[in-house]
Backbone as ProteinMPNN parsed JSONL, in Angstrom:
{"seq_chain_A": "MKVTIRRTDNGLSAYVPRKDLEEPIVETENDSLWGGFVVLANGWQLLLPELPKDTPLPVTVEARKIVNDDAGIVAQRETS", "coords_chain_A": {"N_chain_A": [[71.383, 137.373, -6.729], [68.034, 138.501, -6.812], [65.379, 136.38, -7.649], [62.322, 135.478, -9.033], [60.464, 132.613, -9.018], [58.004, 131.027, -10.866], [54.993, 129.258, -11.773], [53.765, 128.736, -15.0], [51.402, 128.527, -17.738], [52.921, 127.216, -19.576], [54.877, 125.865, -18.185], [57.621, 126.166, -15.861], [58.887, 129.412, -14.958], [61.338, 132.033, -14.712], [61.778, 135.134, -13.187], [63.689, 138.009, -13.253], [63.84, 140.744, -11.517], [65.6, 142.959, -11.4], [66.808, 143.032, -13.866], [64.617, 143.194, -15.421], [63.668, 140.864, -16.685], [62.142, 138.014, -17.932], [62.132, 134.6, -18.29], [61.532, 131.352, -19.654], [62.111, 128.339, -17.782], [64.191, 125.927, -18.926], [65.626, 123.686, -18.322], [66.42, 121.604, -15.546], [68.543, 120.783, -12.834], [67.864, 119.189, -10.659], [65.037, 117.154, -9.895], [63.385, 118.142, -7.946], [63.731, 120.828, -8.176], [64.965, 122.636, -6.361], [68.111, 123.556, -4.831], [69.946, 123.081, -6.79], [71.09, 123.704, -10.171], [69.379, 125.692, -12.659], [68.479, 126.092, -16.072], [67.867, 128.796, -18.14], [65.815, 129.892, -20.915], [67.249, 131.798, -22.337], [69.825, 130.984, -22.014], [71.11, 131.529, -19.624], [72.416, 130.261, -16.564], [71.299, 129.443, -13.413], [71.942, 129.126, -9.977], [70.041, 127.683, -7.589], [68.723, 128.033, -4.232], [68.637, 125.623, -1.481], [65.527, 124.408, -0.815], [62.409, 123.25, 0.617], [60.811, 120.548, -1.135], [58.093, 120.892, -1.565], [57.645, 123.642, -1.664], [55.595, 126.426, -2.019], [54.642, 128.034, -5.084], [54.156, 131.252, -6.612], [57.567, 132.115, -5.732], [60.083, 134.153, -4.306], [63.537, 134.093, -4.446], [67.002, 134.075, -3.419], [69.32, 133.8, -5.833], [72.186, 132.546, -7.623], [74.036, 133.533, -10.42], [75.503, 131.419, -12.76], [78.593, 131.268, -14.285], [80.629, 130.388, -17.066], [84.074, 129.82, -17.239], [87.626, 129.736, -17.988], [88.608, 128.212, -15.917], [86.581, 126.554, -15.262], [83.215, 126.019, -14.103], [81.814, 128.668, -12.341], [80.191, 130.173, -9.609], [78.786, 133.278, -9.868], [79.163, 136.295, -8.104], [76.951, 138.828, -7.067], [77.701, 142.18, -7.691], [76.817, 144.64, -6.882]], "CA_chain_A": [[70.368, 138.198, -7.319], [66.674, 138.083, -6.512], [64.707, 135.734, -8.775], [61.01, 134.944, -8.708], [60.136, 131.402, -9.771], [56.564, 130.823, -10.891], [54.481, 128.266, -12.714], [52.921, 129.316, -16.035], [50.732, 127.508, -18.554], [53.953, 126.52, -20.358], [55.889, 125.298, -17.292], [58.218, 127.091, -14.899], [59.623, 130.552, -15.497], [62.112, 132.805, -13.748], [61.747, 136.57, -13.425], [64.768, 138.735, -12.586], [63.341, 142.122, -11.55], [66.661, 143.935, -11.624], [67.065, 143.064, -15.311], [63.305, 143.16, -16.048], [63.822, 139.722, -17.572], [61.409, 136.794, -17.597], [62.483, 133.549, -19.236], [61.153, 129.992, -19.264], [63.145, 127.415, -17.311], [64.195, 124.853, -19.919], [66.334, 122.516, -17.787], [66.695, 121.637, -14.108], [69.481, 119.76, -12.387], [67.156, 118.311, -9.725], [63.598, 117.066, -10.102], [62.715, 118.974, -6.951], [64.043, 122.2, -8.564], [65.76, 123.369, -5.379], [69.425, 123.068, -4.446], [70.758, 122.795, -7.968], [71.016, 124.772, -11.161], [68.37, 125.686, -13.705], [68.9, 126.778, -17.289], [66.801, 129.6, -18.728], [65.759, 129.846, -22.378], [68.275, 132.68, -22.904], [71.139, 130.392, -21.78], [71.602, 131.757, -18.269], [72.335, 129.183, -15.578], [71.14, 129.996, -12.074], [72.044, 128.181, -8.873], [68.955, 127.968, -6.66], [68.979, 127.574, -2.863], [67.926, 124.437, -0.975], [64.216, 124.671, -0.225], [61.603, 122.03, 0.602], [60.26, 120.194, -2.439], [56.712, 121.369, -1.676], [57.595, 125.099, -1.53], [54.567, 126.962, -2.924], [55.045, 129.031, -6.078], [55.463, 131.85, -6.88], [58.44, 132.397, -4.603], [61.279, 134.926, -4.634], [64.695, 133.522, -3.771], [68.327, 134.608, -3.753], [69.991, 132.843, -6.707], [73.483, 132.981, -8.163], [74.243, 133.264, -11.837], [76.68, 130.596, -12.991], [79.304, 131.65, -15.508], [81.694, 129.479, -17.486], [85.348, 130.452, -17.539], [88.675, 128.762, -18.287], [88.831, 127.364, -14.75], [85.397, 125.727, -15.049], [81.986, 126.743, -13.787], [81.969, 129.428, -11.111], [79.027, 130.967, -9.246], [79.143, 134.688, -9.91], [78.587, 137.115, -7.047], [76.397, 140.144, -7.415], [78.702, 143.163, -7.291], [76.262, 145.907, -6.381]], "C_chain_A": [[69.007, 137.631, -6.954], [66.038, 137.527, -7.789], [63.361, 135.214, -8.284], [60.729, 133.767, -9.63], [58.623, 131.244, -9.711], [56.196, 129.774, -11.927], [53.563, 128.99, -13.694], [52.22, 128.181, -16.77], [51.736, 126.662, -19.331], [55.037, 125.894, -19.5], [56.401, 126.352, -16.33], [58.896, 128.26, -15.614], [60.326, 131.263, -14.351], [62.061, 134.27, -14.163], [62.838, 137.223, -12.59], [64.392, 140.217, -12.632], [64.406, 143.158, -11.869], [66.998, 144.098, -13.112], [65.772, 143.193, -16.112], [63.265, 142.062, -17.113], [62.968, 138.564, -17.072], [61.667, 135.784, -18.695], [61.953, 132.21, -18.731], [62.358, 129.218, -18.74], [63.087, 126.202, -18.221], [64.889, 123.587, -19.433], [66.541, 122.709, -16.293], [67.646, 120.51, -13.763], [68.766, 118.721, -11.523], [65.671, 118.305, -10.038], [62.838, 117.962, -9.14], [62.923, 120.467, -7.201], [65.064, 122.852, -7.648], [67.112, 122.716, -5.111], [70.32, 122.695, -5.609], [70.626, 123.937, -8.953], [69.811, 124.587, -12.069], [68.944, 126.438, -14.89], [67.685, 127.506, -17.849], [66.886, 129.539, -20.25], [66.821, 130.733, -23.026], [69.699, 132.159, -22.672], [71.7, 130.623, -20.39], [71.441, 130.503, -17.427], [72.297, 129.836, -14.206], [71.221, 128.881, -11.053], [71.006, 128.58, -7.83], [69.282, 127.43, -5.273], [68.23, 126.277, -2.56], [66.627, 124.897, -0.328], [63.443, 123.362, -0.218], [60.962, 121.808, -0.763], [58.861, 120.768, -2.648], [56.576, 122.881, -1.46], [56.562, 125.652, -2.526], [55.134, 128.032, -3.856], [53.899, 130.004, -6.277], [56.235, 132.107, -5.592], [59.649, 133.18, -5.114], [62.417, 134.414, -3.785], [65.944, 134.292, -4.17], [69.044, 133.53, -4.558], [71.33, 133.413, -7.145], [73.556, 132.605, -9.632], [75.539, 132.484, -11.983], [77.293, 131.022, -14.317], [80.371, 130.614, -15.802], [82.947, 130.297, -17.747], [86.393, 129.36, -17.768], [88.929, 127.8, -17.127], [87.641, 126.45, -14.468], [84.192, 126.596, -14.762], [82.135, 127.379, -12.415], [80.673, 130.18, -10.851], [79.47, 132.42, -9.14], [78.435, 135.436, -8.785], [78.046, 138.399, -7.627], [77.355, 141.199, -6.889], [78.116, 144.455, -6.774], [75.17, 145.678, -5.386]], "O_chain_A": [[68.851, 136.419, -6.804], [66.144, 138.121, -8.863], [63.282, 134.581, -7.231], [60.75, 133.896, -10.854], [58.027, 131.318, -8.636], [56.973, 129.451, -12.825], [52.693, 129.76, -13.288], [52.426, 127.009, -16.456], [51.441, 125.525, -19.702], [56.039, 125.427, -20.041], [55.701, 127.316, -16.019], [59.41, 128.116, -16.723], [59.962, 131.115, -13.184], [62.27, 134.609, -15.327], [62.911, 137.023, -11.378], [64.593, 140.878, -13.651], [64.121, 144.142, -12.551], [67.419, 145.168, -13.551], [65.811, 143.29, -17.339], [62.888, 142.289, -18.263], [63.068, 138.178, -15.907], [61.455, 136.06, -19.876], [61.926, 131.962, -17.526], [63.483, 129.417, -19.198], [62.063, 125.521, -18.29], [64.762, 122.532, -20.054], [66.803, 123.817, -15.825], [67.567, 119.419, -14.326], [69.027, 117.523, -11.637], [65.106, 119.335, -10.406], [61.774, 118.482, -9.475], [62.34, 121.29, -6.496], [65.95, 123.56, -8.128], [67.248, 121.493, -5.155], [71.353, 122.053, -5.417], [70.117, 125.007, -8.618], [69.292, 123.482, -12.228], [69.794, 127.314, -14.73], [66.615, 126.92, -18.014], [67.923, 129.173, -20.803], [67.253, 130.456, -24.145], [70.669, 132.801, -23.077], [72.674, 129.975, -20.009], [70.457, 129.775, -17.558], [73.141, 130.667, -13.872], [70.637, 127.814, -11.241], [71.073, 129.668, -7.257], [70.041, 126.468, -5.149], [67.314, 125.888, -3.284], [66.645, 125.693, 0.611], [63.78, 122.448, -0.971], [60.615, 122.762, -1.46], [58.484, 121.095, -3.774], [55.495, 123.352, -1.107], [56.642, 125.382, -3.724], [55.989, 128.827, -3.466], [52.744, 129.606, -6.122], [55.657, 132.291, -4.52], [60.168, 132.915, -6.198], [62.3, 134.309, -2.564], [65.94, 135.058, -5.134], [69.346, 132.461, -4.028], [71.57, 134.617, -7.048], [73.186, 131.5, -10.028], [76.557, 132.847, -11.394], [76.607, 131.124, -15.334], [80.948, 130.031, -14.884], [82.892, 131.34, -18.398], [86.06, 128.175, -17.74], [89.415, 126.689, -17.341], [87.687, 125.653, -13.531], [84.154, 127.769, -15.134], [82.529, 126.723, -11.451], [80.108, 130.766, -11.774], [80.408, 132.747, -8.413], [77.245, 135.23, -8.547], [78.612, 138.975, -8.556], [77.782, 141.114, -5.737], [78.855, 145.299, -6.268], [74.596, 146.636, -4.867]]}, "name": "protein", "num_of_chains": 1, "seq": "MKVTIRRTDNGLSAYVPRKDLEEPIVETENDSLWGGFVVLANGWQLLLPELPKDTPLPVTVEARKIVNDDAGIVAQRETS"}
């Protein structure tokens, strides 16, 4: 899914245009942000692509939503 990451006065936020959803990023797996997961304030976990640490914001990237199931954590594919 397309996600726009931007810096706000309160930190980083993620906007998902398809859902018209903007949420603060409350946790990051990597200090550099890229190549790991982020957790949004609503509980969503998104897997971000590998990008250079100095990538200018705002930037729109292709991210995957991570879902928890009985087999563990699985990156969910967009179906449409």
